[in-house]
C-alpha positions as CSV (number, residue, x, y, z in Angstrom):
1,M,6.6,-11.5,-6.6
2,I,8.1,-9.3,-3.9
3,K,10.5,-11.5,-1.9
4,I,11.9,-10.3,1.5
5,Q,14.9,-12.3,2.8
6,H,16.5,-12.0,6.3
7,L,15.5,-8.3,6.5
8,T,16.8,-6.5,9.6
9,Y,16.6,-2.8,10.2
10,R,18.4,-1.1,13.1
11,Y,17.9,2.5,13.9
12,P,21.0,4.6,13.0
13,G,23.5,4.8,15.9
14,S,21.6,2.3,17.9
15,D,21.4,-1.5,18.5
16,S,17.6,-1.3,18.7
17,E,16.0,-3.4,15.9
18,A,12.7,-2.3,14.3
19,L,12.8,-5.4,12.1
20,R,14.6,-8.6,12.8
21,D,15.3,-11.4,10.2
22,V,12.0,-10.9,8.3
23,D,11.3,-13.6,5.6
24,I,8.1,-13.3,3.6
25,E,6.9,-13.5,0.0
26,L,4.2,-11.2,-1.3
27,P,2.5,-12.9,-4.3
28,P,1.2,-10.6,-7.1
29,E,-2.2,-12.1,-7.4
30,H,-3.5,-11.1,-4.0
31,V,-4.4,-8.2,-1.8
32,F,-1.8,-8.6,0.9
33,A,-2.0,-7.1,4.4
34,I,0.9,-6.3,6.7
35,L,-0.7,-6.4,10.2
36,G,0.5,-5.6,13.7
37,Q,0.0,-3.2,16.6
38,S,1.7,0.1,16.9
39,G,5.4,-0.4,17.2
40,S,5.4,-3.8,15.6
41,G,7.5,-2.8,12.6
42,K,4.9,-2.7,9.9
43,T,5.5,0.9,8.9
44,T,9.3,0.3,8.9
45,L,8.7,-2.6,6.6
46,L,6.7,-0.5,4.3
47,N,9.4,2.1,4.2
48,C,12.0,-0.5,3.4
49,I,10.0,-1.9,0.6
50,A,9.4,1.6,-0.7
51,R,13.1,2.4,-0.5
52,F,12.6,5.2,1.9
53,L,14.8,3.3,4.4
54,T,17.8,1.2,3.6
55,P,17.8,-2.2,5.5
56,T,20.7,-2.9,7.8
57,E,20.8,-6.5,6.6
58,G,18.9,-8.7,4.1
59,T,17.4,-8.1,0.6
60,I,14.2,-7.2,-1.1
61,T,13.6,-8.3,-4.7
62,I,10.8,-7.6,-7.1
63,D,10.4,-10.4,-9.7
64,G,14.0,-11.5,-9.0
65,T,15.6,-8.1,-9.2
66,D,17.1,-6.5,-6.1
67,I,15.3,-3.2,-5.6
68,S,18.6,-1.5,-4.6
69,S,19.9,-2.0,-8.1
70,M,16.9,-0.4,-9.9
71,D,17.1,3.1,-11.1
72,R,14.3,5.4,-9.8
73,K,12.1,5.3,-12.9
74,Q,12.3,1.5,-13.2
75,F,11.5,1.1,-9.5
76,R,8.5,3.5,-9.5
77,S,7.1,1.7,-12.6
78,C,7.1,-1.5,-10.4
79,L,5.9,-0.1,-7.1
80,G,3.7,2.9,-6.1
81,V,2.9,4.2,-2.6
82,V,-0.2,5.9,-1.3
83,F,0.6,7.5,2.1
84,Q,-1.7,7.9,5.0
85,N,-2.1,11.6,4.4
86,L,-2.7,11.0,0.7
87,N,-0.6,14.0,-0.5
88,L,-3.2,15.2,-3.0
89,F,-2.2,18.7,-4.3
90,P,-4.9,21.0,-2.8
91,H,-4.5,23.6,-5.6
92,L,-5.2,21.1,-8.4
93,T,-8.5,19.4,-9.3
94,V,-8.8,15.7,-9.2
95,M,-8.0,15.6,-12.9
96,G,-5.0,17.9,-12.3
97,N,-3.7,15.5,-9.7
98,M,-4.2,12.6,-12.0
99,V,-2.2,13.9,-15.0
100,L,0.7,15.5,-13.2
101,A,2.9,12.4,-12.8
102,P,2.3,11.0,-16.3
103,I,3.2,14.3,-17.8
104,K,6.2,15.1,-15.6
105,A,7.6,11.6,-14.9
106,L,6.6,9.7,-18.1
107,G,6.7,12.6,-20.6
108,K,3.2,12.0,-21.9
109,S,1.4,14.8,-23.7
110,P,-1.3,16.6,-21.8
111,A,-3.9,15.4,-24.3
112,R,-2.9,11.8,-23.8
113,A,-2.6,12.1,-20.0
114,N,-6.1,13.7,-19.8
115,Q,-7.6,10.9,-22.0
116,E,-6.0,8.2,-19.9
117,A,-7.0,9.9,-16.6
118,G,-10.6,10.3,-17.7
119,A,-10.7,6.6,-18.7
120,M,-9.2,5.6,-15.3
121,L,-11.7,7.7,-13.3
122,E,-14.5,6.2,-15.4
123,K,-13.2,2.7,-14.9
124,L,-13.0,3.2,-11.1
125,S,-16.5,4.8,-11.1
126,I,-15.4,8.2,-9.8
127,A,-15.6,10.1,-13.1
128,E,-17.9,12.7,-11.4
129,L,-15.0,13.9,-9.2
130,A,-12.8,15.0,-12.1
131,D,-13.4,18.7,-11.7
132,R,-13.5,18.9,-7.9
133,Y,-10.7,20.0,-5.6
134,P,-9.5,17.8,-2.8
135,A,-11.3,20.0,-0.2
136,Q,-14.6,19.3,-2.0
137,I,-14.5,15.5,-1.7
138,S,-15.0,13.1,1.2
139,G,-12.3,11.1,2.9
140,G,-13.4,7.9,1.1
141,Q,-13.4,9.7,-2.2
142,A,-10.0,11.1,-1.6
143,Q,-8.6,7.6,-0.9
144,R,-10.1,6.4,-4.2
145,V,-8.6,9.4,-6.1
146,A,-5.1,8.8,-4.5
147,I,-5.2,5.2,-5.6
148,A,-6.5,6.2,-9.1
149,R,-3.6,8.7,-9.4
150,G,-1.1,5.9,-8.4
151,L,-2.6,3.5,-11.0
152,M,-1.9,6.1,-13.7
153,L,1.8,4.9,-13.6
154,Q,0.7,1.3,-14.0
155,P,2.7,-0.2,-11.1
156,R,2.7,-3.9,-10.6
157,Y,2.5,-3.4,-6.8
158,M,1.0,-0.6,-4.7
159,L,1.6,0.0,-1.0
160,L,-1.2,1.6,1.0
161,D,-0.3,3.0,4.4
162,E,-3.2,2.8,6.9
163,P,-5.8,3.6,4.2
164,T,-8.8,3.5,6.6
165,S,-7.4,5.7,9.3
166,A,-9.7,8.6,8.5
167,L,-12.8,6.6,7.4
168,D,-15.9,5.7,9.4
169,A,-17.0,2.0,9.6
170,R,-19.5,2.2,6.7
171,T,-17.0,4.0,4.4
172,T,-14.3,1.5,5.4
173,A,-16.5,-1.5,4.4
174,D,-17.3,0.1,1.0
175,F,-13.7,0.9,0.5
176,A,-12.6,-2.7,1.2
177,K,-15.1,-4.0,-1.3
178,W,-13.9,-1.5,-3.9
179,L,-10.3,-2.3,-3.3
180,A,-10.9,-6.1,-3.6
181,E,-12.4,-5.4,-7.1
182,L,-9.2,-3.8,-8.2
183,Q,-7.0,-6.9,-7.9
184,Q,-6.8,-7.1,-11.7
185,E,-5.3,-3.7,-11.9
186,T,-2.4,-4.2,-9.5
187,C,-1.3,-6.1,-6.4
188,F,-2.1,-4.1,-3.3
189,I,0.0,-4.3,-0.1
190,I,-1.9,-2.8,2.8
191,V,-0.3,-1.7,6.0
192,T,-3.0,-1.6,8.7
193,H,-3.9,-2.3,12.3
194,D,-7.6,-2.6,11.3
195,L,-8.3,-6.3,11.4
196,P,-11.9,-6.2,10.3
197,F,-10.8,-4.1,7.2
198,A,-8.0,-6.5,6.5
199,R,-10.4,-9.5,6.7
200,Q,-12.7,-7.7,4.2
201,A,-10.1,-6.5,1.7
202,A,-7.2,-8.9,1.8
203,T,-6.7,-12.5,0.9
204,H,-3.2,-13.2,2.5
205,G,-1.1,-11.4,5.0
206,V,1.7,-11.3,7.6
207,Y,1.4,-10.4,11.3
208,L,4.4,-8.6,12.8
209,N,5.1,-8.4,16.5
210,G,8.2,-6.8,18.0
211,G,9.8,-6.5,14.5
212,K,9.5,-10.3,13.9
213,V,7.1,-12.4,11.8
214,Q,4.6,-14.0,14.1
215,A,2.3,-15.4,11.5
216,V,1.9,-15.5,7.7
217,G,-0.7,-17.0,5.4
218,E,-4.4,-16.8,4.4
219,I,-5.9,-13.8,6.1
220,E,-9.0,-15.5,7.6
221,K,-6.9,-18.2,9.3
222,M,-4.2,-15.9,10.4
223,I,-6.5,-13.3,12.0
224,D,-8.5,-16.1,13.7
225,Q,-5.2,-17.5,15.1
226,Q,-4.1,-14.1,16.4
227,T,-7.5,-13.4,18.0
228,E,-7.5,-16.8,19.7
229,A,-3.9,-16.2,21.0
230,T,-4.8,-12.8,22.3
231,E,-7.9,-14.1,24.1
232,S,-5.9,-16.9,25.6
233,N,-3.2,-14.6,26.9
234,E,-5.9,-12.3,28.4
235,A,-7.7,-15.2,30.1
């Protein structure tokens, strides 16, 4: 479980708070969504969980261990990140992208890394993409490849930053279904402003507003409550 306690983040040299006293628990058995409008603090929260930002106050623990005390290899074996721009290497094939981290970071032999990558692509039903380059695949396929690459390191948790930002409605729906089917592989934590996608893919979530937790719980109930509150304010 990822446990976030009294998390506050202030911009360096400023009293302005991007996050204020955030308390949430992210259970490992669910696809969890971090929701909110632009400027709500959700990307800052992702960056704090991923250790790209250091909180001003509060703690983040993974299975009881403070993430600030983990060495880099231990931390990356617990948590992976797929960024909005995916960061696939354009000069490498899909297979080349898949095997790079296991060889460089984990010290696996090229033969073993290729075998495991082939098995992962087959398991995720994208084996036909192995020899293609990123420029030769669609946005939805690239999202799948980026996640497959992340799963090669077998993290217990994986953060996805706005994974549907470049996808059309149909591809988004297919991607949500595919993602939900991967719950046995890892726990996905999705940062998104796309409520229909969150409803399709996630089971639980948190809604941030102005850097504070406004709602947390089952995704259906939470989104319905937020929609009702928005409509009431607009009436």
